[in-house]
Rosetta silent file (secondary structure, phi, psi, omega in degrees, C-alpha in Angstrom):
SEQUENCE: MGAYARDTLKVLFCETGYAESRRRLAAVAPEFDLVTTSKDRVLWSLANVDVVVPYGARIDRDIIERGTFGLIQQFGVGLETVDVAAATERGVWVARVPSAHTGNAESVAEHAILLMLAIARKAAELPESVRHGVIGEPAGTALAGKTACIIGLGGVGAALARRLQAFDMRLRGVRAQAILGAPSGVGMRVYPSNQLHTALAEADFVIVCSTMDASNVNLIDAEALRAMKPKAVLVNVARGGLVETAALQEALASGHIAGAGLDVIADEPIDPQSPLLAYNVIVTPHIAGVTDVSYDGIAREVAANLRRYARGEQPMHVVNAPTRPRGVMTARF
SCORE:     score description
SCORE:     0.000 S_00000001
   1 L     0.000  114.364  178.434   96.417  109.738   73.284 S_00000001
   2 L   -76.580  157.859 -179.283   97.635  113.331   73.294 S_00000001
   3 E  -150.065  149.167  176.975  100.593  114.572   71.218 S_00000001
   4 E  -145.013  165.810 -178.854  102.547  117.738   70.860 S_00000001
   5 L  -113.264  148.557  175.496  105.445  118.993   68.820 S_00000001
   6 L  -156.665  156.431 -174.500  108.741  120.339   70.185 S_00000001
   7 L   -77.684  -24.921  177.557  112.183  120.732   68.766 S_00000001
   8 L  -148.853  174.004 -179.872  113.807  118.635   71.431 S_00000001
   9 L  -104.520  133.706 -179.516  113.182  116.398   74.457 S_00000001
  10 E  -101.083  118.429 -179.456  113.779  117.894   77.920 S_00000001
  11 E  -108.705  126.032 -176.353  115.115  115.318   80.405 S_00000001
  12 E  -106.036  116.155  176.526  115.236  116.176   84.067 S_00000001
  13 E   -94.813  126.414 -166.034  117.883  114.376   86.207 S_00000001
  14 L  -100.972   50.178  179.023  116.798  114.435   89.860 S_00000001
  15 L  -173.629  133.902 -178.127  120.226  114.274   91.607 S_00000001
  16 L   -84.356  -15.240  174.508  123.323  116.526   91.418 S_00000001
  17 L   -77.589 -174.881  177.254  125.612  113.520   91.996 S_00000001
  18 L    56.831   39.993 -176.576  126.496  110.880   89.369 S_00000001
  19 H   -60.456  -32.442 -175.999  127.642  113.655   87.043 S_00000001
  20 H   -63.743  -34.352 -179.853  129.601  111.195   84.889 S_00000001
  21 H   -59.948  -38.339 -177.957  126.365  109.452   83.888 S_00000001
  22 H   -75.406  -34.371  176.516  125.012  112.674   82.328 S_00000001
  23 H   -64.873  -41.316 -177.785  128.286  113.337   80.526 S_00000001
  24 H   -64.314  -41.768 -178.157  128.190  109.829   79.061 S_00000001
  25 H   -71.518  -36.297  177.078  124.623  110.259   77.958 S_00000001
  26 H   -65.555  -27.963 -178.678  125.177  113.671   76.446 S_00000001
  27 H   -69.304  -32.644 -177.664  128.028  112.202   74.374 S_00000001
  28 H  -103.965   -2.834  177.825  125.711  109.627   72.783 S_00000001
  29 L  -144.686   62.807 -174.381  122.463  111.661   72.695 S_00000001
  30 L   -67.796  -15.257 -175.919  123.477  115.317   71.966 S_00000001
  31 L   -75.610  -12.080 -176.205  120.082  116.063   70.524 S_00000001
  32 L  -101.058  155.706 -178.674  118.332  116.071   73.908 S_00000001
  33 E   -95.904  105.529 -177.934  118.165  118.857   76.510 S_00000001
  34 E   -96.988  119.026 -179.702  119.626  117.428   79.762 S_00000001
  35 E  -125.711  156.109 -173.217  118.927  119.422   82.957 S_00000001
  36 E  -130.654  142.509  171.927  119.773  118.587   86.530 S_00000001
  37 L  -139.859  167.782  178.643  118.073  119.401   89.920 S_00000001
  38 L   -88.005  161.264 -177.337  118.565  118.267   93.445 S_00000001
  39 H   -52.972  -38.618 -175.040  116.382  115.653   95.102 S_00000001
  40 H   -89.364    7.742 -179.352  114.538  118.294   97.150 S_00000001
  41 H  -125.402   15.909 -179.451  113.806  120.616   94.172 S_00000001
  42 H   -59.149  -44.836 -176.095  112.188  118.164   91.809 S_00000001
  43 H   -62.802  -23.887 -178.252  108.634  119.561   92.356 S_00000001
  44 H  -102.286   15.145 -175.927  109.879  123.068   91.438 S_00000001
  45 L  -130.444   25.908 -167.917  111.833  121.962   88.328 S_00000001
  46 L   -99.179    1.698 -176.833  109.121  120.246   86.258 S_00000001
  47 L   -63.232  123.929  178.238  108.333  123.069   83.716 S_00000001
  48 L    62.482   15.625  175.304  108.308  121.688   80.157 S_00000001
  49 L   -73.386  127.481  178.514  109.928  118.440   81.331 S_00000001
  50 L   -96.275  -30.047 -175.348  109.238  115.406   79.095 S_00000001
  51 E  -140.915  137.371 -179.186  111.236  112.763   80.866 S_00000001
  52 E  -112.453  127.821  174.244  112.255  112.324   84.552 S_00000001
  53 E  -111.029  109.987 -168.690  115.316  110.355   85.548 S_00000001
  54 L   -78.965  -30.987 -166.700  114.897  109.760   89.281 S_00000001
  55 L    54.498 -117.987  175.088  118.205  108.196   90.471 S_00000001
  56 L  -101.302    7.555  179.962  117.234  107.930   94.165 S_00000001
  57 L   -71.778  148.143 -179.878  114.724  110.811   94.273 S_00000001
  58 L   -83.773  112.597  176.222  111.224  110.060   95.339 S_00000001
  59 E  -100.753   91.127 -172.551  108.868  110.481   92.357 S_00000001
  60 L  -100.015 -176.018 -172.680  105.527  110.357   94.250 S_00000001
  61 H   -61.327  -37.320  179.658  101.944  110.988   93.177 S_00000001
  62 H   -61.415  -43.462  178.969  102.205  114.754   93.744 S_00000001
  63 H   -66.294  -44.337 -175.328  105.173  115.145   91.445 S_00000001
  64 H   -63.965  -37.833 -174.559  103.569  112.873   88.776 S_00000001
  65 H   -77.486  -33.114 -176.030  100.239  114.773   88.908 S_00000001
  66 H   -79.477  -25.967 -176.720  101.922  118.264   88.802 S_00000001
  67 L   -88.006  172.978  175.358  104.253  117.402   85.918 S_00000001
  68 L  -116.986    0.287 -179.096  103.463  116.849   82.213 S_00000001
  69 L   -62.581  148.169  177.489  106.229  114.343   81.595 S_00000001
  70 L  -114.402    1.939 -179.670  105.212  111.059   80.122 S_00000001
  71 E  -140.546  130.241  167.589  108.218  108.862   80.864 S_00000001
  72 E  -104.487  107.353 -176.837  110.114  108.043   84.089 S_00000001
  73 E  -113.576  110.144  176.025  113.393  106.520   82.882 S_00000001
  74 L   -75.315  146.799  177.051  115.805  105.244   85.489 S_00000001
  75 L   -93.159   64.551 -177.204  119.525  105.404   84.770 S_00000001
  76 L   144.008 -149.857 -169.376  119.866  101.826   86.068 S_00000001
  77 L  -101.389  -43.524 -164.833  117.604   99.223   87.716 S_00000001
  78 L   -71.164  130.760  179.966  116.068  100.474   90.959 S_00000001
  79 L  -125.963   20.040 -173.955  112.534  101.929   90.966 S_00000001
  80 L   -66.531  -17.751 -178.298  111.724  101.644   94.666 S_00000001
  81 L   -97.189    2.868 -176.603  111.373  105.426   95.042 S_00000001
  82 E  -104.365  135.115  174.131  108.911  105.695   92.163 S_00000001
  83 L   -86.470   86.228 -171.516  105.119  105.414   92.672 S_00000001
  84 H   -60.701  -35.452 -177.588  104.542  103.108   89.757 S_00000001
  85 H   -67.694  -43.271  176.049  100.781  102.790   90.458 S_00000001
  86 H   -62.377  -42.199  177.934  100.308  106.571   90.352 S_00000001
  87 H   -62.961  -39.603  179.411  102.338  106.784   87.122 S_00000001
  88 H   -65.212  -41.470 -179.940  100.293  104.109   85.456 S_00000001
  89 H   -62.926  -32.559 -175.316   97.060  105.778   86.495 S_00000001
  90 L   -98.369   10.015  172.682   98.267  109.154   85.097 S_00000001
  91 L    83.279   20.619 -177.790   99.515  107.669   81.765 S_00000001
  92 L   -97.932  122.796  171.352  103.232  107.809   82.593 S_00000001
  93 E   -70.589  144.914  176.278  105.517  105.075   81.356 S_00000001
  94 E  -126.417  118.966 -174.264  108.111  103.788   83.888 S_00000001
  95 E  -128.048  154.683  175.455  111.229  102.149   82.536 S_00000001
  96 L  -128.739 -179.757  175.766  114.527  100.806   83.840 S_00000001
  97 L  -124.228  108.139  178.268  117.793   99.501   82.344 S_00000001
  98 L   -52.025  148.424 -178.421  118.429   95.826   83.235 S_00000001
  99 L   -71.902  -27.811  178.454  121.878   95.228   84.720 S_00000001
 100 L   -72.919  148.870  175.228  122.747   92.414   82.363 S_00000001
 101 L    69.411    7.851  174.629  124.332   93.224   78.997 S_00000001
 102 L  -117.397   -7.306 -175.355  125.237   96.779   79.904 S_00000001
 103 L    91.087   -7.232  179.398  128.311   96.202   81.986 S_00000001
 104 H   -68.948  -44.595  177.627  126.488   97.251   85.104 S_00000001
 105 H   -56.572  -45.490  179.819  126.159   93.746   86.490 S_00000001
 106 H   -65.170  -42.525 -179.492  129.826   93.039   86.003 S_00000001
 107 H   -62.868  -46.567 -175.935  130.811   96.360   87.632 S_00000001
 108 H   -70.507  -34.709  174.515  128.640   95.825   90.682 S_00000001
 109 H   -61.127  -43.032  177.207  129.933   92.194   91.019 S_00000001
 110 H   -60.424  -42.479 -177.873  133.505   93.494   91.000 S_00000001
 111 H   -67.579  -32.639  175.603  132.695   95.974   93.698 S_00000001
 112 H   -62.426  -41.318  178.049  131.087   93.257   95.854 S_00000001
 113 H   -64.974  -42.173  175.970  134.398   91.368   95.688 S_00000001
 114 H   -55.730  -44.246  179.659  136.282   94.472   96.651 S_00000001
 115 H   -64.217  -44.435  178.993  134.091   94.837   99.734 S_00000001
 116 H   -56.502  -47.035  178.584  134.473   91.151  100.543 S_00000001
 117 H   -68.026  -36.576 -176.562  138.265   91.343  100.308 S_00000001
 118 H   -63.273  -41.493 -178.600  138.431   94.652  102.099 S_00000001
 119 H   -76.427  -42.836 -177.001  136.657   93.167  105.171 S_00000001
 120 H   -65.237  -35.911 -179.975  138.420   89.726  104.947 S_00000001
 121 L   -95.191   11.057  175.762  141.883   91.379  104.695 S_00000001
 122 L    51.563   51.308 -171.946  141.059   94.021  107.337 S_00000001
 123 H   -61.777  -31.597 -176.570  141.800   96.898  104.934 S_00000001
 124 H   -66.847  -20.922 -178.477  140.646   99.494  107.496 S_00000001
 125 H   -93.464  -10.556 -172.309  143.584   98.471  109.813 S_00000001
 126 H   -65.033  -44.622 -179.161  146.244   98.507  107.143 S_00000001
 127 H   -59.734  -34.159  178.933  147.120  102.267  107.235 S_00000001
 128 H   -65.726  -41.135  177.855  147.720  101.986  111.019 S_00000001
 129 H   -66.202  -40.367  177.336  150.264   99.125  110.487 S_00000001
 130 H   -62.764  -43.046 -179.899  151.984  101.160  107.788 S_00000001
 131 H   -61.683  -38.971 -177.691  152.149  104.244  109.982 S_00000001
 132 L   -93.889    4.352  176.386  153.743  102.391  112.828 S_00000001
 133 L    69.866   29.218  178.387  156.065  100.267  110.734 S_00000001
 134 L   -87.495  128.030 -178.562  154.405   97.003  111.678 S_00000001
 135 L   -99.502  141.246  170.902  155.209   94.082  109.329 S_00000001
 136 L    76.387    9.893  177.353  152.954   91.041  108.861 S_00000001
 137 L  -132.866  151.372   -4.036  149.883   92.418  110.638 S_00000001
 138 L   -82.716  158.703  175.431  146.965   92.178  110.627 S_00000001
 139 L   -75.228  136.520 -176.080  146.333   88.583  109.650 S_00000001
 140 L  -112.534 -172.171 -179.054  143.466   88.275  107.182 S_00000001
 141 L  -117.102  130.803  176.176  141.011   85.694  105.925 S_00000001
 142 L   -82.448  146.154  176.692  141.153   84.029  102.510 S_00000001
 143 L   -76.560  -28.987 -177.422  138.063   83.700  100.344 S_00000001
 144 L   -60.224  130.433  178.391  139.215   80.311   99.025 S_00000001
 145 L    87.990   -7.663 -179.309  137.464   77.345  100.639 S_00000001
 146 L   -90.950  167.132  179.398  134.803   79.639  102.249 S_00000001
 147 E  -104.555  124.838  174.994  131.084   79.577  101.563 S_00000001
 148 E  -109.756  137.221  173.947  129.348   82.566   99.940 S_00000001
 149 E  -116.456  116.022  179.087  125.597   82.981   99.886 S_00000001
 150 E   -93.667  117.224  177.083  124.314   85.321   97.135 S_00000001
 151 E   -92.584  105.853 -173.456  120.842   86.676   97.795 S_00000001
 152 L    99.943  118.045 -173.549  119.272   87.431   94.382 S_00000001
 153 L  -120.208   38.306  173.807  120.489   85.725   91.255 S_00000001
 154 L   -77.744 -152.163 -176.450  119.546   88.321   88.609 S_00000001
 155 H   -57.317  -43.747 -179.305  122.205   89.989   86.473 S_00000001
 156 H   -70.910  -49.585 -177.405  124.399   91.098   89.408 S_00000001
 157 H   -60.596  -38.214 -178.674  124.050   87.878   91.408 S_00000001
 158 H   -68.384  -38.367  176.789  124.816   85.784   88.365 S_00000001
 159 H   -65.825  -39.470 -176.134  127.915   87.874   87.496 S_00000001
 160 H   -72.137  -38.184  179.443  129.124   87.659   91.058 S_00000001
 161 H   -59.550  -43.964  178.483  128.604   83.846   91.197 S_00000001
 162 H   -60.886  -39.451 -178.792  130.809   83.329   88.163 S_00000001
 163 H   -70.375  -42.607 -176.160  133.510   85.377   89.660 S_00000001
 164 H   -73.201  -21.103  172.857  133.450   83.902   93.112 S_00000001
 165 H   -63.263  -35.618  178.682  133.611   80.450   91.566 S_00000001
 166 H   -69.520  -18.060  173.011  137.016   81.405   90.248 S_00000001
 167 L   -84.272    2.939 -178.180  138.032   82.111   93.886 S_00000001
 168 L    60.437   41.929  174.622  137.329   78.503   94.701 S_00000001
 169 L   -92.751  151.833  166.341  134.450   79.427   97.025 S_00000001
 170 E   -80.827  138.346 -171.205  131.496   77.116   97.807 S_00000001
 171 E  -121.324  134.878  172.453  128.405   78.830   96.552 S_00000001
 172 E  -123.363  153.980  179.481  124.864   79.035   97.831 S_00000001
 173 E  -140.147  152.129  170.302  122.109   81.196   96.226 S_00000001
 174 E  -129.963  131.109  174.145  118.622   82.354   97.241 S_00000001
 175 L  -146.242  154.095 -177.492  116.127   83.411   94.641 S_00000001
 176 L   -58.128  -42.605  179.647  112.407   83.863   94.437 S_00000001
 177 L  -105.644   77.956 -175.761  112.064   81.409   91.594 S_00000001
 178 H   -62.066  -19.687  179.582  114.410   78.636   92.821 S_00000001
 179 H   -63.815  -20.873  178.938  113.160   76.453   90.006 S_00000001
 180 H   -75.311  -14.959  173.608  115.335   78.500   87.683 S_00000001
 181 L    69.084 -157.047 -176.983  118.368   76.995   89.491 S_00000001
 182 L   -78.154  159.349  172.876  121.957   78.267   89.301 S_00000001
 183 L   -63.648  157.014 -178.876  123.333   80.685   86.630 S_00000001
 184 L   -56.154  127.630  177.498  124.725   78.992   83.589 S_00000001
 185 L    82.466    8.954 -172.746  128.030   77.347   84.209 S_00000001
 186 L  -117.767  128.885  169.484  128.014   77.883   87.960 S_00000001
 187 L   -83.994  110.112 -172.136  128.037   75.080   90.597 S_00000001
 188 L  -155.809  139.433  168.132  125.744   76.282   93.269 S_00000001
 189 E   -87.574  125.904 -173.508  122.997   75.112   95.574 S_00000001
 190 E  -107.219  130.399 -176.654  119.935   77.273   95.196 S_00000001
 191 E  -114.986  143.966  172.176  117.372   77.805   97.952 S_00000001
 192 L   -71.439  168.461 -174.208  113.894   79.385   97.582 S_00000001
 193 H   -59.300  -37.632 -175.817  113.165   82.650   99.388 S_00000001
 194 H   -74.087    2.134  176.273  111.332   80.818  102.221 S_00000001
 195 H  -118.769   27.722  177.952  114.533   78.954  103.100 S_00000001
 196 H   -52.696  -46.559 -174.288  116.665   82.137  103.379 S_00000001
 197 H   -68.052  -29.780  174.957  117.693   81.517  106.965 S_00000001
 198 H   -66.184  -39.121  177.921  118.875   77.977  106.116 S_00000001
 199 H   -66.309  -45.849  179.626  121.099   79.394  103.362 S_00000001
 200 H   -55.425  -40.486 -178.023  122.423   82.137  105.706 S_00000001
 201 H   -63.637  -20.963 -178.168  123.473   79.578  108.307 S_00000001
 202 L   -89.570  -10.219 -166.200  125.865   77.935  105.820 S_00000001
 203 L  -102.082  139.752  170.089  127.711   81.084  104.692 S_00000001
 204 L   -87.069  -26.471  177.440  130.913   82.779  105.687 S_00000001
 205 E  -133.455  130.256  178.856  130.017   85.695  103.414 S_00000001
 206 E  -116.136  120.887 -178.197  126.504   86.816  102.651 S_00000001
 207 E  -116.745  117.484 -175.793  126.102   89.164   99.627 S_00000001
 208 E   -89.526  117.690 -173.135  122.867   90.975   99.017 S_00000001
 209 L  -128.752   13.470 -173.758  122.228   91.463   95.273 S_00000001
 210 L   -80.880  152.671  164.945  118.363   91.444   95.184 S_00000001
 211 L   -74.497  159.913 -174.166  116.168   94.126   93.795 S_00000001
 212 L  -117.304  136.827  168.889  113.952   95.817   96.371 S_00000001
 213 L  -143.481 -172.119 -175.531  110.231   96.282   96.493 S_00000001
 214 L   -61.919  -20.067 -173.028  107.528   96.516   99.162 S_00000001
 215 L   -86.931  -13.618  179.695  107.682   92.827   99.792 S_00000001
 216 L  -129.429   25.074  173.878  111.336   92.611  100.918 S_00000001
 217 L   -61.178  137.976 -175.506  112.148   95.837  102.750 S_00000001
 218 L    55.677   40.375  177.132  114.342   94.868  105.707 S_00000001
 219 L   -56.390  -41.421  176.832  114.871   91.419  104.258 S_00000001
 220 E   -95.632   85.602 -175.706  117.992   91.142  106.419 S_00000001
 221 L  -103.155 -171.515 -179.052  116.422   91.888  109.744 S_00000001
 222 H   -56.051  -39.276 -179.403  117.415   90.859  113.299 S_00000001
 223 H   -64.812  -48.692 -179.265  116.155   87.336  112.777 S_00000001
 224 H   -61.428  -38.862  179.406  118.085   86.911  109.548 S_00000001
 225 H   -71.071  -33.959  173.222  121.259   88.221  111.089 S_00000001
 226 H   -64.762  -26.286  178.543  120.877   85.824  114.020 S_00000001
 227 H   -82.491  -10.427  176.527  120.603   83.011  111.514 S_00000001
 228 L   -73.858  148.784  179.254  123.947   83.898  109.917 S_00000001
 229 L   -57.457  136.074  176.592  126.964   81.868  110.901 S_00000001
 230 L   -57.502  132.339  175.845  128.884   83.495  113.772 S_00000001
 231 L    79.477   16.285  174.649  131.716   85.728  112.540 S_00000001
 232 E   -76.057  170.913 -178.347  130.306   85.805  109.005 S_00000001
 233 E  -118.719  136.890  173.876  130.548   88.974  106.853 S_00000001
 234 E  -105.890  132.300  174.883  127.630   90.829  105.288 S_00000001
 235 E  -124.197  136.127  178.332  127.961   92.753  101.966 S_00000001
 236 E  -126.791  110.434  176.103  125.230   94.833  100.473 S_00000001
 237 L  -120.145   23.508 -179.197  125.556   96.095   96.958 S_00000001
 238 L  -104.249  -89.878  176.352  121.843   96.213   96.180 S_00000001
 239 L  -134.204  142.629  179.829  119.593   98.655   98.082 S_00000001
 240 H   -58.293  -37.822 -172.889  120.040  100.007  101.614 S_00000001
 241 H   -70.507   -4.348  175.025  116.460   99.316  102.557 S_00000001
 242 H   -77.224  -20.712 -178.296  117.114   95.556  102.252 S_00000001
 243 E  -118.816  130.889  175.955  119.112   95.558  105.495 S_00000001
 244 L   -77.682  112.650 -167.568  117.695   96.818  108.762 S_00000001
 245 H   -62.521  -42.439 -179.570  120.286   99.272  110.022 S_00000001
 246 H   -63.159  -39.841  175.978  119.470   98.981  113.753 S_00000001
 247 H   -69.626  -33.252  177.405  119.623   95.261  113.663 S_00000001
 248 H   -68.408  -44.945  176.420  122.913   95.281  111.699 S_00000001
 249 H   -56.632  -43.295  179.001  124.379   97.636  114.339 S_00000001
 250 H   -63.785  -42.185  177.523  123.331   95.252  117.088 S_00000001
 251 H   -66.544  -29.654  174.984  124.763   92.246  115.362 S_00000001
 252 H   -77.055  -41.816 -178.432  128.099   94.041  114.929 S_00000001
 253 H   -63.351  -34.251  176.428  128.129   95.343  118.476 S_00000001
 254 H   -75.491  -20.198 -175.682  127.533   91.829  119.860 S_00000001
 255 L    84.058   10.260 -177.722  130.233   90.415  117.691 S_00000001
 256 L   -70.256  -36.999  170.693  127.940   87.899  116.139 S_00000001
 257 E  -109.293  151.884 -171.608  129.015   89.010  112.610 S_00000001
 258 E   -82.371  -25.355 -174.164  132.606   89.929  111.935 S_00000001
 259 E   176.126  177.512 -178.728  131.987   92.946  109.681 S_00000001
 260 E  -149.284  141.101  172.726  129.999   94.500  106.861 S_00000001
 261 E  -118.019  115.353 -167.636  130.825   96.025  103.490 S_00000001
 262 E  -125.720  116.833  172.521  128.025   98.400  102.489 S_00000001
 263 L   -91.056  -17.553 -179.144  127.902  100.262   99.180 S_00000001
 264 L  -135.548  147.738  172.759  124.282  101.255  100.059 S_00000001
 265 L  -133.197  167.660 -177.235  122.482  102.151  103.276 S_00000001
 266 L   -64.203  -36.193 -176.798  118.905  102.900  104.051 S_00000001
 267 L  -119.734   94.338 -177.657  119.393  106.669  104.508 S_00000001
 268 L  -100.584  146.734   -1.657  122.024  107.930  102.108 S_00000001
 269 L   -73.914  157.088  179.928  124.512  109.609  102.361 S_00000001
 270 L   -69.372  144.882  176.092  125.597  108.015  105.670 S_00000001
 271 L   -71.009  126.383  178.723  126.084  110.359  108.578 S_00000001
 272 L   -57.233  -19.255  176.133  129.885  110.509  109.286 S_00000001
 273 L  -101.246   17.591  177.779  128.998  110.075  112.901 S_00000001
 274 L   -58.342  134.789  178.411  126.934  106.924  112.350 S_00000001
 275 H   -57.188  -27.286  179.789  127.371  104.268  115.035 S_00000001
 276 H   -58.616  -30.949 -176.457  127.895  101.733  112.242 S_00000001
 277 H   -75.264   -4.528  179.288  131.289  103.248  111.573 S_00000001
 278 H   -81.163   -9.316 -174.799  132.554  102.284  115.053 S_00000001
 279 L  -107.464 -171.015 -178.682  132.667   98.700  113.970 S_00000001
 280 L   -85.962   78.996 -175.529  134.495   96.676  111.313 S_00000001
 281 E  -133.788  130.259  175.731  132.369   98.312  108.529 S_00000001
 282 E  -113.076  122.509  178.649  133.551   99.635  105.196 S_00000001
 283 E  -115.261  133.188  172.239  131.068  102.048  103.548 S_00000001
 284 L  -116.119  151.821 -168.987  131.395  103.188   99.873 S_00000001
 285 L   -90.238   63.233  177.507  129.167  105.975   98.479 S_00000001
 286 L    52.775   53.904 -179.717  126.834  103.996   96.216 S_00000001
 287 L  -119.038   10.979 -178.298  129.477  103.510   93.482 S_00000001
 288 L   -53.619  -42.799 -176.123  129.295   99.805   92.748 S_00000001
 289 L   -95.358    7.696 -174.509  127.866  100.493   89.307 S_00000001
 290 L   -91.522   80.655  179.816  129.799  103.726   88.777 S_00000001
 291 L  -141.017  164.843  175.946  132.386  102.675   86.150 S_00000001
 292 H   -54.698  -49.850 -176.264  133.285  103.520   82.559 S_00000001
 293 H   -64.327  -43.695 -178.371  131.939  100.207   81.265 S_00000001
 294 H   -67.574  -48.700 -175.173  128.665  100.425   83.173 S_00000001
 295 H   -65.387  -39.270  175.468  127.961  104.051   82.451 S_00000001
 296 H   -63.257  -42.438 -176.562  128.651  103.593   78.669 S_00000001
 297 H   -68.019  -42.170  179.593  126.367  100.599   78.461 S_00000001
 298 H   -70.582  -43.564 -176.210  123.527  102.255   80.418 S_00000001
 299 H   -61.720  -36.810  177.300  123.823  105.532   78.573 S_00000001
 300 H   -64.245  -44.044 -179.727  123.426  103.663   75.210 S_00000001
 301 H   -66.300  -41.408  178.501  120.262  101.997   76.488 S_00000001
 302 H   -64.005  -46.432  178.959  118.776  105.149   77.903 S_00000001
 303 H   -54.817  -42.915 -178.958  119.548  107.123   74.715 S_00000001
 304 H   -63.475  -39.951  177.215  117.795  104.397   72.701 S_00000001
 305 H   -64.328  -44.988 -179.917  114.753  104.606   74.979 S_00000001
 306 H   -60.189  -42.216  178.584  114.568  108.367   74.799 S_00000001
 307 H   -65.406  -39.237  174.696  114.560  108.147   70.991 S_00000001
 308 H   -59.884  -44.903 -178.598  111.835  105.558   71.062 S_00000001
 309 H   -62.209  -45.990 -176.638  109.714  107.738   73.349 S_00000001
 310 H   -65.163  -25.389  172.597  110.374  110.795   71.182 S_00000001
 311 L   -81.533   -1.267 -179.590  109.089  108.946   68.168 S_00000001
 312 L    86.849   12.945  179.832  105.898  108.085   69.999 S_00000001
 313 L   -93.058  161.397  177.110  106.822  104.434   70.461 S_00000001
 314 L   -70.033  127.822  178.380  106.532  102.340   73.628 S_00000001
 315 L   -62.504  161.556  176.763  109.783  102.472   75.611 S_00000001
 316 L   -87.561  154.541  171.622  111.773   99.290   76.227 S_00000001
 317 L    60.575   41.607  175.846  112.083   97.596   79.703 S_00000001
 318 E   -78.899  153.641  178.610  108.925   99.167   81.028 S_00000001
 319 L  -112.364    1.038 -178.986  107.401   97.920   84.325 S_00000001
 320 L  -142.739  176.694 -175.010  103.902   99.233   83.699 S_00000001
 321 L  -146.175   73.536  176.141  101.299   99.580   80.904 S_00000001
 322 L   -61.003  138.702 -177.990   99.287  102.823   81.045 S_00000001
 323 L   -76.088  -29.910  176.095   96.162  102.607   78.981 S_00000001
 324 L  -134.098   79.358 -179.368   96.307  106.234   77.857 S_00000001
 325 L   -54.007  135.470  179.893   99.881  107.423   77.725 S_00000001
 326 L  -100.591  158.163  167.780  100.322  111.154   78.135 S_00000001
 327 L    69.290   32.439 -179.861  102.828  113.551   76.645 S_00000001
 328 E   -72.792  134.583 -175.396  103.811  111.482   73.553 S_00000001
 329 E   -83.597  154.663  172.430  106.343  113.368   71.530 S_00000001
 330 L  -127.485   20.409 -179.766  106.077  113.990   67.800 S_00000001
 331 L   -64.019  162.155 -177.685  109.433  115.759   67.479 S_00000001
 332 L   -89.118   99.763  179.520  111.606  115.109   64.495 S_00000001
 333 L  -131.844    0.000    0.000  114.287  112.557   65.446 S_00000001
């Protein structure tokens, strides 16, 4: 296990957006050198970098092999753009921050409800009514008494289930380990993953909250959309790659589903001329977890992990176990 001494830890953030996350981290971890690059400049920004924070940037084998960093630390949960196998082979730890207990799950759940209500109450049409002085239009749909199907019952899905229960909705859930049942205190029927289409057929609102990996890309494909109840609403606050964009566009064009609320899409940011925007679709710019509470909670967890790594300790919440970690710090923290 190699070691080297340095006065501080250099952390590379691979995205120019999400600036508030870096401000929050700097406030609780002023001892570290935080630098930023764009997604397309990561390969040329690796000099003396100890830790990489990917956000949504692709950290592939080439970047891992050319760098000397020993930790890939996500500022959140998603690691679908990281080549974990290559990182493990090259001795690089890969860590995330679970959504539960940081405020992230709660923030994302709130945003899912915002999207549900925006579609149900036809928020996109409201400015037009106001401009033309129309009173009492458009008529909306209430959440009370409707059925919501939550796909993925981890931190976000559980937080959403508890909140939707307060809206007097009937709840269905889909999770890989259905034996775990419903979140504590929630009345919900839970289906295993192989009964996804059965669950979809019962729902007026389908909310995607699942993590994404190679096994569930395009989980919501044309077949899944056809299985949804006619005039149902789809909401995605997880990862864009979980929903097949072309199939969603077709389902909207045919009128089979009534609308979609999307905080994430497969290719971000969305093209302002995207055909999706011609339908009853509300898109937000991947901000479900971008709140004061969420950022404070995640920043504290990331700061703690950076300090663990700087001391030569194994980081928390790792998803791999390299046999010969590289770049272990021996700095004085």
